[in-house]
C-alpha positions as CSV (number, residue, x, y, z in Angstrom):
1,M,86.6,51.2,146.6
2,A,88.7,52.7,143.9
3,S,87.8,56.0,142.3
4,N,86.6,56.1,138.7
5,S,89.5,56.1,136.3
6,D,90.7,56.2,132.8
7,S,92.1,52.7,133.6
8,I,88.6,51.2,133.7
9,Y,87.5,53.1,130.6
10,N,90.6,51.9,128.7
11,V,89.9,48.3,129.7
12,L,86.3,48.6,128.6
13,T,87.4,50.1,125.3
14,Y,89.9,47.3,124.8
15,I,87.1,44.7,125.4
16,H,84.8,46.5,123.0
17,R,87.4,46.8,120.2
18,H,89.1,43.4,120.6
19,T,86.3,41.0,121.3
20,Q,88.4,38.3,119.5
21,H,91.0,38.5,122.3
22,V,88.7,38.4,125.3
23,R,86.4,35.7,126.7
24,F,82.8,36.5,127.7
25,I,81.8,34.3,130.6
26,Q,78.2,33.2,130.7
27,Q,76.4,34.3,133.8
28,R,73.1,33.3,135.4
29,N,72.2,36.8,136.5
30,S,70.6,38.7,133.8
31,N,72.1,42.1,134.6
32,L,75.8,41.1,134.4
33,V,78.5,40.9,131.8
34,T,81.7,39.1,132.9
35,V,84.8,39.2,130.8
36,S,88.2,37.6,131.0
37,V,90.9,39.8,129.6
38,P,94.5,38.7,128.9
39,D,96.7,40.1,131.7
40,S,99.2,41.1,129.0
41,V,97.0,44.0,128.1
42,P,98.7,47.2,129.5
43,V,96.7,48.8,132.3
44,A,97.6,51.9,134.3
45,N,97.4,51.5,138.1
46,V,97.1,47.7,137.6
47,D,97.8,47.1,141.3
48,L,94.9,49.3,142.3
49,Y,92.3,48.0,139.8
50,F,93.5,44.4,139.3
51,P,94.9,43.2,142.6
52,V,96.1,39.6,142.7
53,G,93.6,37.4,144.6
54,H,91.3,40.2,145.5
55,L,88.3,41.9,144.0
56,V,87.8,45.7,143.7
57,V,84.3,47.0,143.4
58,N,83.8,50.4,141.8
59,R,80.5,52.2,141.5
60,M,80.8,54.3,138.4
61,S,80.0,58.0,138.9
62,D,77.1,59.7,137.1
63,D,79.8,61.7,135.2
64,F,81.3,58.4,134.0
65,L,77.9,57.2,132.8
66,A,77.2,60.4,131.0
67,M,80.6,60.5,129.3
68,H,80.7,56.8,128.3
69,G,77.1,56.0,127.9
70,D,77.4,54.6,124.3
71,L,80.2,52.2,125.4
72,L,78.2,51.1,128.5
73,N,75.1,50.6,126.4
74,D,77.0,48.2,124.1
75,F,77.8,46.1,127.2
76,F,74.2,46.4,128.5
77,E,72.9,45.0,125.2
78,R,74.9,41.8,126.0
79,T,72.9,41.2,129.2
80,H,69.7,39.2,129.3
81,S,68.0,41.9,131.4
82,S,64.3,42.5,131.1
83,K,64.9,46.1,132.0
84,L,65.0,48.7,129.3
85,D,67.7,50.8,131.0
86,Y,69.9,51.1,134.0
87,R,70.7,53.9,136.6
88,E,73.9,52.6,138.2
89,V,76.9,50.6,136.9
90,W,79.1,48.7,139.2
91,I,82.4,47.3,137.9
92,T,84.2,44.5,139.8
93,T,87.8,43.8,138.8
94,G,90.6,41.5,139.8
95,H,93.6,39.5,138.6
96,V,93.7,35.7,138.3
97,P,97.3,34.9,137.6
98,A,96.7,31.2,137.2
99,E,94.5,32.0,134.2
100,H,96.8,34.9,133.0
101,A,93.7,37.0,133.1
102,Y,92.1,40.1,134.4
103,L,88.5,39.6,135.5
104,V,86.0,42.4,134.6
105,E,82.4,42.1,135.7
106,I,79.9,44.9,134.8
107,S,76.7,45.0,136.8
108,F,73.8,47.2,135.6
109,E,71.3,48.2,138.2
């Protein structure tokens, strides 16, 4: 598991600000948001957070949730969750070279 990082925050911010350049992938689970981000987007520590052919799961710290709650809430509003809030956020990332994309999945628990 990778540590929380500015890299994840920067990718989430990119998604939030550039929705026209990303693709939201419909999910059956109501607490998930899955996004395909072009792999041309610059990311620090790309090998750590977006390894080729592997997934990295990162439980976001309480500090991360407190610092970036507004941004996370915007993603939570995209879920179809019947819950009114969440206590934990898990972010799964990976690189899919055949699609020229980074995969970002945000799970609200």
